[in-house]
N, C-alpha and C positions, 0 to 999 in steps of 0.2 A: 396498524403499526405496531400496536402493543402484543400481538399475539406471540406466541412463539415457534408458529409453524414457520414454513421454506418463507411463504412468501412475508410473513410480518418480518424475520430477520433479514429476509433481500432488503427492505425498504429502510430497516435501520443499517445495516451494512451502506447500501448507498448515500445513505446522511451523514454516516461516520466518514465514508472514502470523500464526497465532498467536502468535509469540514479538512479533513487532513489534506486532501489536494491546495483548499485555499492556503494553508499553512506549507504548502512545499512551493507553489508557484510566488508566493510570497519572497522564502529564501532564496529562492533559483534568483529572481529578479534581483534582490539584492546583494548577491555573492556573484551574479552573471560578471562581472569585471576580473574574477581567477580567472573563467573560462568555463565554457558546457557542464565538463567533465567534474570539475571540479563544487558549479552550481548543484549539480543533480546530485552530488554526493553529499553536501550538505542540507539540502532539499529532501532526502529519499532515508536519511538518517534522522532527522528531527519529528519528521511527520511520519516516518514507520513505528516508532517508539510511542508518537500518544495514539495511534492509531491501532495498535496493538492491544492497548489498555481498555480504549475507550468500545472495540470490538470484543474484546472479554467480559468488561462490565459490563453494557449498555447491549451492544448486536446479538450477543450468546448469551447474554444472564452469565457466564461463567464465573462471577466471583470468587464463588463460593468455591469451585471442583478445581478452580486451574491458576495459579498461582502468577503472581504478576512475575516471575522470571520465566515458567516455562512458556505464558502467554510469549514473554520477547525472543524467548529462543523456537518457539514452533513459526508465531511469524514473522521473527528477523530473519529466518529461512528462506521463507516466502520474497519475502523482500529484497531481499541480496537477487534471488532470482529472477526478480523484477529488475531492479537498480542494472542488474549484469544486460540484461534485452534492453532497458533504456540506453546505456550505456554505446552497446550495440547501434542502436540506432540514431543517438547522437554524434556517433562515429562515421558514419554512413549521410548525415546531413553534412555534417564539417565537410565531408571528401568531396559531395557534390556543389554543393555553397556554402564558401569559406569566410563569404561576406554574410549570411544568414545573419537577420538580428536575435535577439536571446528569444524574442517569441516565434519566432520558426520553430527554434529548440524547444520551446514551452508546448505547441502547437504539436509537435513530434510525440512529445511524451506523454501528452494527454490520450493521444491515439495508442498509444502501447498500452501507456498504463490499464483504460478502458478494457482491452481485451484481457489483459491481466486479471484485471479485476474479478471477472467473471472465471476466471480459477479460482483464483485466490477465495471467493464464497467458496466456493465448495469445498476446498483443503479446510479451511479455517472449522467452516462447517462443521465438518467431522473432525477435525483435533480438537475443538473450544466441547464441542458435545458430549452428552452425559456418557460417560465410559461403565459399563456395564462388565460383570466379572463373567468369562466363559465359562460354561459350564462344562465338564469333562469328561 
């Protein structure tokens, strides 16, 4: 887990993602009274900011290479795509099962974000990686 190769980074990515997902779940359940879409927005925004910073500092050890702002911009763009996908999935669940509990919505989001996580790992690994100037 301490190495900077792909498997080491992936293990740290999963650990950080797990913490961010716990934060997301807590915020989602606490704000579920406002509706699934609002709860998704609250959870996604807060957990994304935390996850982007932890990925920058811990997962990819890019604290010296990538600024906080750049991490939020790059990671935030990926998070917005994920949030759009989870919003569509929540809308689908809401249309099929309007009386579904918040736990069903949370399970749906868990499945969708698991798939998105794999794409996010590859994209952040590239975005936060050491950038070398190209030779002309």
